[in-house]
Every structure is written in C-alpha cells, then in structure tokens.
C-alpha positions as CSV (number, residue, x, y, z in Angstrom):
1,M,39.4,71.5,-3.5
2,V,41.4,68.2,-3.1
3,V,45.1,68.6,-3.8
4,K,46.8,65.8,-5.7
5,P,49.8,64.6,-3.6
6,N,53.3,64.5,-5.0
7,F,55.4,61.3,-4.6
8,G,59.1,60.9,-4.2
9,K,62.1,59.5,-2.3
10,W,63.1,61.9,0.5
11,L,60.9,64.5,-1.1
12,S,60.2,66.0,2.4
13,V,63.8,67.0,2.8
14,D,63.9,68.7,-0.6
15,T,60.6,70.5,0.1
16,L,61.7,71.8,3.5
17,D,65.0,73.0,2.2
18,S,63.2,74.9,-0.5
19,I,60.9,76.9,1.8
20,D,62.0,80.4,3.1
21,K,60.7,81.0,6.5
22,Y,58.4,78.3,8.0
23,V,56.7,77.1,11.2
24,L,57.0,73.3,11.7
25,I,54.3,71.4,13.5
26,T,55.5,67.9,14.0
27,M,56.0,65.0,16.5
28,Q,59.1,63.7,18.0
29,E,59.5,60.6,15.9
30,P,59.4,62.1,12.4
31,W,61.5,65.1,13.5
32,E,64.3,62.8,14.7
33,I,64.3,61.2,11.2
34,I,64.3,64.6,9.3
35,E,66.3,66.9,11.6
36,N,69.8,65.9,10.5
37,K,68.9,65.6,6.8
38,I,67.7,69.2,6.2
39,S,69.9,72.3,6.0
40,N,67.0,74.8,6.2
41,K,65.9,74.6,9.9
42,P,62.4,75.9,10.9
43,A,62.0,79.3,12.2
44,Y,59.7,77.8,14.9
45,L,59.3,74.2,15.9
46,E,56.3,72.9,17.7
47,F,55.3,69.4,18.9
48,N,51.6,69.0,19.4
49,Y,49.7,66.0,20.6
50,D,46.5,67.6,21.7
51,M,43.7,68.4,19.2
52,S,41.3,70.0,21.7
53,G,39.9,73.3,20.8
54,D,41.4,75.0,23.9
55,N,44.8,73.8,23.2
56,L,44.7,74.8,19.6
57,E,43.6,78.3,20.6
58,K,46.5,78.5,23.2
59,L,48.9,77.4,20.4
60,Y,47.6,80.0,18.0
61,N,47.9,82.7,20.7
62,S,51.5,81.7,21.3
63,F,52.4,82.3,17.6
64,E,50.3,85.2,16.9
65,P,52.7,88.0,18.0
66,F,55.5,86.6,15.8
67,I,54.0,85.2,12.6
68,T,53.8,87.5,9.5
69,D,52.4,86.8,6.1
70,S,55.7,85.9,4.8
71,Y,55.9,82.6,6.8
72,A,54.8,79.2,5.6
73,I,53.1,76.5,7.8
74,V,54.3,72.9,7.6
75,G,52.6,69.9,9.1
76,L,54.9,66.9,9.4
77,G,53.6,63.8,11.0
78,G,50.3,62.1,11.5
79,G,46.8,63.4,11.5
80,T,47.3,65.5,14.6
81,A,50.4,67.4,13.1
82,C,48.6,67.9,9.7
83,D,45.3,69.1,11.4
84,T,47.3,71.4,13.7
85,A,49.1,73.0,10.7
86,K,45.7,73.3,8.9
87,F,44.2,75.0,12.0
88,L,47.0,77.6,12.2
89,A,46.8,78.4,8.5
90,W,43.0,78.7,8.8
91,K,43.2,80.8,12.0
92,F,45.7,83.4,10.6
93,K,43.5,83.7,7.4
94,E,40.5,84.4,9.6
95,E,42.2,86.8,12.0
96,F,44.6,88.7,9.7
97,N,43.6,87.5,6.2
98,F,47.1,86.1,5.8
99,N,47.4,83.6,2.9
100,L,50.1,81.5,4.6
101,E,51.5,78.8,2.3
102,L,50.5,75.3,3.8
103,Y,52.6,72.2,3.3
104,L,51.4,68.8,4.6
105,I,53.9,66.0,4.8
106,P,52.4,62.9,6.3
107,S,55.0,60.6,8.0
108,I,52.4,57.8,8.3
109,I,49.5,56.8,6.2
110,S,47.1,56.1,9.0
111,V,44.3,58.6,8.4
112,D,43.2,60.8,5.6
113,A,43.5,64.1,7.4
114,F,46.4,65.4,5.1
115,L,43.9,65.3,2.1
116,C,40.8,66.8,3.8
117,S,40.4,70.5,3.9
118,S,38.3,70.5,7.1
119,I,40.0,70.4,10.4
120,A,39.3,67.8,13.0
121,V,39.1,69.3,16.6
122,R,38.0,67.4,19.7
123,V,35.4,69.2,21.9
124,D,34.3,67.2,24.9
125,N,35.9,64.0,23.6
126,K,34.1,64.3,20.4
127,V,35.5,65.1,16.9
128,N,34.2,68.3,15.4
129,Y,35.1,69.7,12.0
130,I,35.8,73.4,11.7
131,G,37.2,75.8,9.0
132,E,39.0,74.9,5.9
133,S,42.6,75.0,4.8
134,N,43.9,74.0,1.3
135,P,47.6,73.1,1.1
136,K,50.0,74.5,-1.5
137,D,51.5,71.0,-1.7
138,I,51.1,67.5,-0.2
139,I,54.3,65.5,0.0
140,I,54.3,61.7,0.1
141,D,57.9,60.8,0.9
142,F,58.4,57.0,0.5
143,D,61.5,56.9,2.6
144,L,60.0,58.8,5.5
145,I,56.7,56.8,5.5
146,S,58.7,53.5,5.4
147,E,60.3,54.5,8.7
148,A,56.9,54.3,10.4
149,P,55.7,51.0,12.0
150,K,54.1,48.9,9.2
151,F,51.1,48.1,11.2
152,L,50.2,51.7,11.6
153,N,50.4,52.3,7.8
154,R,48.4,49.2,7.0
155,A,45.7,50.6,9.5
156,G,45.3,53.6,7.2
157,V,43.3,51.4,4.7
158,S,40.3,51.3,7.0
159,D,39.3,54.9,6.3
160,T,38.8,54.1,2.6
161,I,37.8,50.4,2.8
162,S,35.0,51.6,5.1
163,I,33.3,52.0,1.8
164,T,32.6,48.3,1.9
165,S,30.1,48.7,4.8
166,A,29.1,52.4,4.1
167,L,27.5,51.3,0.8
168,G,25.3,48.9,2.5
169,D,24.0,51.5,4.9
170,W,23.4,53.8,1.9
171,L,21.2,51.3,0.3
172,I,19.2,50.7,3.4
173,A,18.7,54.5,3.7
174,R,17.6,54.7,0.1
175,D,15.0,51.9,0.5
176,E,13.8,52.8,4.0
177,I,13.8,56.7,3.9
178,N,14.2,57.4,0.2
179,E,17.5,59.1,0.8
180,R,19.1,60.8,-2.2
181,F,21.1,58.1,-4.1
182,D,23.3,58.1,-7.3
183,Q,24.3,54.8,-8.9
184,T,27.3,56.3,-10.6
185,V,28.8,57.7,-7.3
186,F,27.9,54.3,-5.8
187,N,29.8,52.5,-8.5
188,R,32.8,54.8,-8.2
189,A,33.0,54.1,-4.5
190,K,32.7,50.3,-5.0
191,S,35.6,50.5,-7.5
192,I,37.9,52.3,-5.0
193,A,37.4,49.6,-2.5
194,N,38.0,46.9,-5.1
195,E,41.3,48.5,-6.2
196,L,42.5,48.5,-2.5
197,I,41.6,44.8,-2.1
198,N,43.4,44.0,-5.3
199,A,46.5,45.7,-3.8
200,S,46.6,43.6,-0.6
201,N,50.1,42.2,-1.1
202,E,51.7,45.5,-1.7
203,I,49.7,47.1,1.2
204,S,50.8,44.3,3.6
205,N,54.4,44.9,2.7
206,V,54.1,48.7,2.7
207,T,56.1,48.9,-0.5
208,E,56.2,52.1,-2.6
209,N,53.3,50.7,-4.6
210,G,51.5,49.8,-1.4
211,I,51.9,53.3,-0.2
212,K,50.7,54.7,-3.5
213,A,47.7,52.4,-3.3
214,L,46.8,53.7,0.2
215,V,47.3,57.3,-0.7
216,N,45.5,57.1,-4.1
217,G,42.6,55.4,-2.3
218,F,42.4,58.2,0.1
219,Y,42.7,60.7,-2.7
220,E,39.9,59.1,-4.8
221,E,37.6,58.7,-1.8
222,V,38.0,62.3,-0.6
223,L,37.5,63.6,-4.1
224,L,34.4,61.4,-4.4
225,C,32.9,62.7,-1.2
226,E,33.7,66.3,-2.2
227,D,32.0,65.8,-5.5
228,W,29.0,64.2,-3.8
229,G,28.8,66.8,-1.1
230,N,29.3,64.7,1.9
231,A,31.0,61.5,3.3
232,R,27.9,59.2,2.7
233,P,29.9,57.0,0.2
234,E,32.6,56.0,2.7
235,E,31.3,56.6,6.2
236,G,28.4,54.8,7.9
237,S,27.7,52.4,10.8
238,E,31.3,51.2,11.1
239,H,32.3,54.8,12.1
240,F,29.2,55.5,14.2
241,L,29.9,52.4,16.5
242,A,33.4,53.7,16.9
243,Y,32.3,57.2,17.9
244,C,29.7,55.7,20.4
245,L,32.4,53.4,21.9
246,E,34.8,56.3,22.3
247,S,32.1,58.4,23.9
248,I,31.7,55.7,26.4
249,T,35.4,54.7,27.2
250,H,37.1,58.1,26.4
251,E,39.9,56.0,25.1
252,H,41.9,56.7,21.9
253,Y,42.3,53.5,19.8
254,I,44.2,53.0,16.6
255,H,41.5,54.3,14.4
256,G,42.0,52.1,11.4
257,N,42.0,48.9,13.6
258,L,38.9,50.0,15.3
259,I,37.1,50.8,12.1
260,G,38.2,47.5,10.7
261,M,36.6,45.6,13.4
262,N,33.4,47.6,13.0
263,I,33.3,47.1,9.2
264,L,33.0,43.3,9.9
265,I,30.2,43.9,12.5
266,S,28.4,46.2,10.0
267,L,28.6,43.6,7.2
268,Y,27.3,40.9,9.5
269,L,24.4,43.0,10.5
270,Q,23.5,44.3,7.0
271,D,22.8,40.8,5.6
272,Q,21.4,41.1,2.1
273,Y,22.3,44.7,1.9
274,A,26.0,44.1,2.3
275,Q,27.7,45.0,-1.0
276,F,31.0,43.1,-0.1
277,S,30.9,39.6,1.5
278,L,32.1,39.2,5.1
279,D,34.6,36.4,4.0
280,Q,36.1,38.7,1.3
281,V,36.7,41.6,3.7
282,T,37.8,39.4,6.5
283,Q,40.4,37.8,4.1
284,F,41.6,41.2,3.0
285,F,42.2,42.2,6.6
286,E,44.0,39.0,7.2
287,D,46.2,39.4,4.1
288,I,47.2,42.9,5.1
289,Q,47.8,41.8,8.7
290,L,45.4,44.3,10.1
291,N,44.8,44.0,14.0
292,F,41.0,44.1,13.9
293,T,40.0,41.9,16.9
294,A,38.7,43.3,20.2
295,E,41.6,41.5,22.0
296,S,44.2,43.2,19.8
297,L,42.5,46.5,20.3
298,K,42.3,45.9,24.1
299,I,38.6,46.6,24.1
300,S,36.6,44.8,26.7
301,Y,33.4,42.9,25.7
302,N,31.6,44.6,28.5
303,N,32.3,48.0,26.8
304,L,31.4,46.6,23.5
305,K,28.1,45.3,24.9
306,T,27.4,48.8,26.4
307,A,28.2,50.5,23.0
308,L,25.9,48.1,21.1
309,K,23.2,48.9,23.7
310,Q,23.5,52.6,23.2
311,V,24.4,52.9,19.6
312,K,20.8,53.2,18.1
313,T,20.1,56.1,20.5
314,Y,23.6,57.6,19.8
315,V,23.2,57.9,16.0
316,I,19.9,59.6,16.4
317,D,21.0,62.0,19.1
318,E,24.1,62.9,17.1
319,Q,22.2,63.1,13.8
320,L,24.4,60.8,11.9
321,F,23.7,59.3,8.5
322,Y,20.8,56.8,8.5
323,S,22.3,53.3,8.7
324,I,21.7,49.8,9.8
325,Y,21.5,51.1,13.3
326,N,18.5,53.3,12.4
327,S,16.7,50.4,10.7
328,P,13.6,49.1,12.5
329,K,14.6,45.7,11.0
330,L,17.5,45.5,13.5
331,V,16.3,44.8,17.0
332,L,19.4,45.2,19.3
333,N,17.9,43.3,22.3
334,N,20.1,41.3,24.7
335,E,19.8,38.3,22.6
336,K,20.9,39.9,19.5
337,I,23.8,41.7,21.3
338,E,25.1,38.4,22.7
339,E,24.9,36.9,19.1
340,I,27.1,39.9,17.8
341,L,29.6,39.3,20.6
342,R,29.8,35.5,19.8
343,F,30.5,36.4,16.3
344,M,33.2,38.9,17.3
345,K,34.9,36.3,19.4
346,F,35.4,34.1,16.5
347,M,36.4,36.8,14.0
C-alpha cells in the first residue's frame, strides 16, 4: 500500500520529538541540520552508506540484542537511509514478528525509495528488491529538503519523467510481442509526466510547490505501478541502459542525471513510437537545469560504446521488460552506435 506523504515546515522536528523510543538511520548531512533542533534524541543513531546485503545483515545483527517491539525505526536522509530503515523494520518483522513503527523522512527528493514498499539491496553490484515495509508516516519537510543541493533535488524528477520513454517501449512490446496493455493506465502515466513538465519553473527553483510537484509525481507514479502490478508504465530502456553501464563500470552515478541522459537516447531510438518529442523533453531538462550530458556525468564515450554494444544481450540475460533494445528493428552495429554517440555529443 502506498502511503500518502504529509507536508510541512520543519515537520521532521515535530515528528521526531513526538516519537517515544526510536532508532535513527541517517547520514551526516541531514543529521547536522536536525540534531540541534530536536529535543528527543534517538536511542540509537546509525550512519549507513552501504546497501550491500552483507552490510545490512551485519547492521541488523548489531541491533538485534537491543531492540524490542516498543521501538520505532526512522529513516532520515536519501534513498540509502530510507531503504536501510525499511530493511530493519522488515527484518525484525520476519525474525521476531515485531511490528515496529516505521517513519521515513527524506532529506532530498532524488529517488522514490521513501514511497516504495520494496527494499533495494545491492548484490554483486546489482540492485535486487527484497521484502516489504510499509511506513506509519512519510514526512516531507520543506525546510529540510531545501537545505539539500538544488541539483540533487532536481535530479529526482527523472525517476518519474522516465515515463516519457517507458511508454514508447510499452507500445513496442504491445505491437511486437502482444504484451498486456491498458490504455487507461497508459493515459494516466502520460498525464503524470505532463504535469511535471508543466511545473518546470517551480522544479527548477526547488520551491515548496516544486517539491510538492516532485513528490506528488513520485506518489502518483508509484501508486499507478502498484495498481498495474509492475513498473512497466515508468521503467524501460532508459533504466536498462543505466543498469548495463553500471554493471560495466561499477561506478555509482547521480541516478537522476544518468536516467535523464538515457531518456533522450531512448526517445531518439524509438522514432515513431516515442510518445514525447525529443525536443520537448530536452527543453524540460534544460529548463530545470538537469545535468544530463555524458561530460557532466563524467562518463567516457568508450564506456558508453561498450554499454551500447552489450545492452541487447544484457536486457535478455537479466529478463528485463521488452523494450527498444529487444526490438529486431534496432540493429546496434558499429555504424548505429557511432550515430548514437554523435547524437549524445550534441545533446
């Protein structure tokens, strides 16, 4: 079940001060902002930056002797902090049947982890989703989020605006392999993307309305995918090329910026199947000052060439959704790859 977030100014402080005993999973930056503002300090404080399965199990084992069912778990920070808190709540439920109250307080709107019930864990440098945790409350604190770098908040738009390229992939799958399709769901997804595009000025300035637009976009997208049963309406070739590239380089890029770049590549390749024009989405990214070029991401064109050579095999091996990278109409030979790279250099 997707929990609708609550919005407010310094609502994170009010929330933490209202909880009895709690474990706080956070990061240094948001903790420095919050520490002196709260009177109710956490019983246990943990900074976690590692979402590997081994590290999460180690973290759980360190808490296991001390935590009872009277504690709450709070994730304060980015996707890693929120997913770590979700993991601990899920693990204590699995092992002891504890129904620990879970509070998620994103300090940055860069990914949708705070809204997703599944938990993203890295195994062998790949993201795997395990378990489910449903929070008691999700807190969107305008003042806290405004303290984060604007470019990171803007990057959060890509995990929703990926709808713009995912829909083209869905149509390709419908026409080429007769994949399950629903026009109403398709139209809902398209509407979510259009609402974000229309809010470009507020998103660029990361105003309260811009933060609301980003969060509501996440919320509507996660709700839509939950209703549909999977992420097909918002995830496609733009994410798959990112996964392939990361499997090659083992680097961690700013997710939203990488997805933004790949959205434009997907729209370029989808041709008549693209549901949003390349010019429209490029203009949106420029309006919100998204860093979407390979140069800004510090990605070499040699690594991109390798990823493009391998992506067709990668999506099949990983059993990802059917997309433009599965289509026999796309021949990724050396000539085509050089064409894509030339396009990227002029984005």
